[in-house]
C-alpha positions in Angstrom: 148.2 102.1 117.3 145.2 103.4 119.2 144.2 100.1 120.9 147.3 97.8 121.3 145.5 95.5 123.7 142.7 95.0 121.3 145.1 94.3 118.4 147.0 91.8 120.6 143.8 90.0 121.7 142.5 89.8 118.1 145.8 88.3 116.9 146.1 85.8 119.8 142.4 84.7 119.5 142.4 84.5 115.6 145.4 84.2 113.3 147.9 83.5 116.1 145.8 80.8 117.6 145.3 79.1 114.2 149.1 79.3 113.5 149.9 77.9 116.9 147.6 75.0 116.6 148.7 74.2 113.0 152.4 74.4 114.2 151.6 71.7 116.8 150.0 69.5 114.1 153.0 70.0 111.8 155.5 69.3 114.7 153.7 66.0 115.4 153.9 65.1 111.8 157.6 66.0 111.7 158.2 63.9 114.8 156.5 60.9 113.1 158.8 61.4 110.1 155.9 62.3 107.8 157.2 65.7 106.8 160.5 67.6 106.8 160.3 71.1 108.3 162.9 73.0 110.2 160.5 75.7 111.5 156.9 74.5 111.9 155.7 77.8 113.3 157.0 79.7 110.4 155.4 77.2 108.0 152.1 77.5 109.9 152.3 81.3 109.7 152.8 81.1 105.9 149.8 78.8 105.5 147.5 80.9 107.6 148.7 84.0 105.6 147.8 82.3 102.4 144.1 82.7 103.4 144.6 86.4 104.0 145.5 87.0 100.4 144.6 89.7 97.9 141.1 88.4 97.6 140.6 89.0 101.3 142.1 92.5 100.9 139.9 93.3 97.9 136.7 92.2 99.8 137.7 94.2 102.9 138.3 97.3 100.8 135.0 96.8 99.1 136.5 96.2 95.7 134.7 93.0 95.1 132.0 90.9 96.9 132.8 88.1 99.2 133.5 84.8 97.4 130.8 82.3 96.9 131.1 79.0 98.7 132.5 77.4 95.5 135.1 80.2 95.1 136.1 79.9 98.8 136.5 76.1 98.4 138.6 76.7 95.3 140.8 79.1 97.2 141.3 76.7 100.1 142.1 73.8 97.7 144.6 75.9 95.9 146.3 77.1 99.1 146.5 73.6 100.5 147.9 72.2 97.3 150.6 74.9 97.1 151.4 74.5 100.7 151.7 70.7 100.5 153.3 70.4 97.0 154.8 73.8 96.2 154.6 75.1 92.7 156.7 72.3 91.1 155.2 69.6 89.0 
């Protein structure tokens, strides 16, 4: 890695920050008895990772254009639904 400080700063200010804040929200919900999670940070990392999916990779690699607002909304709705309800029923 040529610029480890830059990589660390990017992660801490972007995906790491989002995961950390979401983990706090999930922990509060767990403490109120609204959800059941053993590891809120891991769940938060999974959720944030859902947004860095193959569509993101295809756009970064120039294989397809960025999604339209409607396509982005559909991706978010899908990720939230899978995260909250899983793939069952």
